[in-house]
N, C-alpha and C positions, 0 to 999 in steps of 0.2 A: 413602559411596557415591561412586564416580567420576563426574565430571560427564558422561562419555560414556555412562554407563549410562542406562537408562530412569528418568526422574525423575518422581515424581508431580506432577500439574498444580499443586497448591497449593504446591509447593516450587521451581518452575522459576525463579522470580525471586529466590530467597533469596541467591544469590551476587552480586547487583547492588545498588548504591545507585541509587535511583530519584528522578529529578527531574522536575518538571512546570512548564511555563510556557506562554505562548501566543506564536504568531508573527504573529498579526493579531487585530484586533477588528472585528466588524461591529455597529455601534451598541454595545450593552452585552454582546454575546455574544463570548466569547473562543474562538478556534480553537486548541486545545491542541496541544502537542508534548511528547512524553515523551523522556527521556534515561536510558538504562541504562548505568551505569558499573561495571565489575567491581570488586568489593571488593579483588581482588588485583592491580589495575592497577599496572603498573610505570612508572617514569619514562620520558620520551621523547615523540616524536611518535606520535600514535595514529591508526591507520586508522579510518574511519567506515563503519558499515553503516547506510544510510538504509533503514529497514524500513517499508514501507507496509502498512496493514491490508487484509485481505480482507473479503469479505462482500457482493460484488456491488454495491458502492457504496451499499448500503442499511444496513450495520451494521459493527461493529468486531470484529476478532478479534486475538488475540495469539499469540506464538510463543516458543520458547526458543532460546538461542543459544550452544551449547557452543563453536563455533569462534571466537566473540568473545573468549573467555578465551585461547584458544590463540594468537591473533594480537595480543593486547594492544590490542584495539580497543574502541570504544564504539558503542552503538546510539542512533540518533536516529529517533524514530517519530512522524511528524505525523498528526494527524487532518485531516479535511476535511468539507465539508458533504455531506449524504446525500440520496439519492432516498427517497421521492418528493417530499419537501418542497422539494428543490432540483433543479437539472438539471446536465447535463454542462458547460455553460459556467461555472456556479458552481464546479464541481469543478476545471476547468482554471485558473480564476482563483486558487483556493486553492493549486494545485500551483505555479504561477508565483510566487505570493507567498511560499510556503515556501522555494523555492530562493533567492529574493532575500534573505530573512532569513538563511538558512544561509550563503550566500556572503559576506554582509556581516558575518559574525562573531557571529550571534545566539546560537549555542551557547556560545562562550567568553565573550561579554559576560554572559550569564545566570549561568554558573558562577562567573565572577569576582566576581559580586555576592553569592554565597553563602559564608558562612563554612564552612571545613572543608578536608578534604584535596584536594578536586577544584577548588578555586578557580583553580588555575594550570594546569589541563589544557590541553594543546596538541594541536590536530588536524592530521593530515597531509592537507592538501587535495589532494595528488597521489594519494591512495589512498582513493577514495570509491566504495563499492559500493552500488548501489540494488537492492532486491529486495522480493519479496512474493509472496503466493499469490492467485489469482483476481483480484479487483479490485486487490489490492496489486501483483500482477505487471503488471497494466494500467498502474497509475500509475508503476511503475518504468520500463517500456518507453516510455511516453508522455514521461517525463522525458528519456530518452535521445534521443528524436526531436525534442523541442521546445526543450531547453536548448542554449545555445551550446556548441560543441565544447570540451571541456576539463575541466569540473567532474567528470564521471563517468568512472571508470576502467573499470567493468564493470557488468553487469546480470545478475541471476538472476530469471527469471520462472517460478513454479510454476503450472501450468495457468492461464496468464494470459488475461484477456479482451483479445483483439486485435480483436474486433468485438463488436457489441451482443449481449446475452444473448438466446437463444431456446432452448427445449427442448420436448420432448413432455410433454403432460399425463399424469399417472399417478395411480392411485388412492391411493397412499401416498407420503408425503414425510417423510423422517427418522423412519420408524417410526410415523407418525401419518397420519390421513386428510389428503390434500392440501388446502391452503387454497383456498377458492373465490375467484373473481375479485372478488367483492363486497368483500373486505378492502382492495382497492386504494383504494376510494373512501370508506373510513371516516375520520372526522375524526382519530382517533389511530391510527397504524400499530400493527400487532400486535407482541407480544413472544413469542418472539424475532423479530428483524427479518429473519432469513433467510426467513421465510414470505412477506414482501412481495416479496423477490427472486424466489422461486419463482413467485408469482402474476404478477408483471410479465413474466417470461420465458416462462412456459408459456401465458399468455393473450394473447401477442403485443402487449403494451403497453409493453415496455421502451423501445423507441426513441422512443415518443411522449413519455415522461417524461424520458428522457435527452437526446434531441435526435439529429439525424442529419447534422449538418454534417461535411464530410470532415476537418475539423481535430480532431474528437473521438475518432477511433479510429486506432490504429497502422496497420492495414491500409490505410485510406483515405488516411492521410498519405503512405504510400509510393506508393500507386497514383496519387495526384494530383501527385506530384513535389514536394510541399511540404517533405518531409523527404528528405534525401539522405545522411545519415550517422547511424549508431547505434553506440555503443561496443560492444566485444565482449560478446556476449549468450549466455547459456545458458538454454534453455527446457526445463523438465521437465514432461511431460504424459502421463497414462495414457490408453490407448486405450479404456478402459471408462467414461470420464468422461461422465456424463449432463447435468451442468450446463453445461459448456463443452466443445464438441466439439474433439477433437484435430485435426480437419480445419482448424480456424481457425489453430492453431499451425503446422500443416504448410504452409498457404497463406502465412502470414506469413514463414516461414523461406525460402520460395522467392522472395519478392518482392524 
């Protein structure tokens, strides 16, 4: 099967070697980062796709990367702390700490410590793409607005969160009865975690848990003048999106 064909979910990572380490520790808890390196990687300097997970900042999602093979690139995918156990300031701290680790050679330092074909992988720090969907798009855009000019070459945000999540309550969510507000306050968040994301946004409690400082959201970073530059950015957003309004992306593009 050609890698540009539709690949079953369970096979999407078969063409990669997968590495995992952590870029920071909070007490005994490691915040992980994954590295996907194509098995057919050719010698030379390798562009990097920093791929942030989606999930409304409440959970993790993954993706597949056929273009990574075509461009002889590697994928670096960091985790971060999640709502509702943590807040937006915690997530911003993780984002800054990841980029510090990355720019200080964290990827190559880790790979060089591992025996095998990828111990000498070289990254092209002049070709770094950040991207993701939903919360991942948010983290990619936030990276472009908060990191010093230079590390990021471009950004791709798919239906990104440029403002806090809010949506209309509906009877059904993901083909199941919509979760009640009461799940927000349970000791253990529900599985799958996207149900907590729905409840926070539909019940008007997302900003309470995330925080509302102007430094936390791309749109308010621009409105406040705190951010004056963003790398070349592409936003992809459907006009039927119920979770994240396309109006947020349109407003951000005009700012």
